[in-house]
C-alpha positions in Angstrom: 228.6 222.7 67.2 229.8 222.0 63.7 232.0 219.1 62.9 235.5 220.0 61.6 236.3 219.2 58.0 237.5 215.6 57.4 240.8 216.8 55.8 241.8 220.3 56.9 244.0 222.2 54.6 247.7 222.8 55.5 247.0 226.4 56.8 244.6 225.3 59.6 246.4 222.1 60.5 247.4 222.1 64.1 249.8 219.2 64.0 248.0 217.2 66.7 246.1 215.1 64.3 245.7 211.5 65.4 243.9 210.1 62.4 245.4 207.3 60.3 247.7 208.4 57.6 247.1 207.4 54.0 248.5 204.2 52.8 252.0 204.5 51.4 252.1 201.3 49.4 252.4 197.7 50.3 255.0 196.8 52.9 255.3 193.2 51.6 257.4 192.3 48.7 257.4 189.4 46.2 258.6 186.1 47.9 262.1 185.0 47.0 260.9 181.6 45.6 258.6 183.5 43.1 261.6 185.5 41.9 263.8 182.4 41.5 261.2 180.5 39.5 260.6 183.6 37.3 264.3 183.8 36.6 264.5 180.1 35.8 261.5 180.4 33.5 263.1 183.3 31.6 266.4 181.5 31.2 264.7 178.4 29.9 262.6 180.4 27.4 265.8 182.3 26.2 267.6 179.0 25.9 264.8 177.6 23.8 264.7 180.6 21.5 268.5 180.6 21.1 268.6 176.9 20.2 265.7 177.3 17.8 267.2 180.3 16.0 270.6 178.6 15.7 269.1 175.7 13.8 269.0 173.2 16.7 265.3 172.9 16.5 263.5 170.5 18.8 265.5 167.5 17.8 262.9 165.9 15.6 261.4 162.4 15.7 262.6 161.3 12.3 266.0 159.9 11.5 268.3 162.4 9.7 268.8 161.9 6.0 272.3 160.7 5.2 273.9 162.5 2.3 275.5 160.3 -0.4 273.6 157.2 0.5 270.9 156.0 -2.0 267.5 155.2 -0.7 266.0 151.9 -2.0 
């Protein structure tokens, strides 16, 4: 007796197939804490970029030069 084909075509399918169906994707999603930390990281990066582009820079470690005051 011959074995039936592993995947019968739709014309010969009887509907009483008990084999495991193909995977339809993962049933788990990204944990909430990963999403929260990702959003916080994106906000911090955007804040840094906005401050840098607006001239705020990183604050610097040297004292600011005062205009109108002569240096010795």
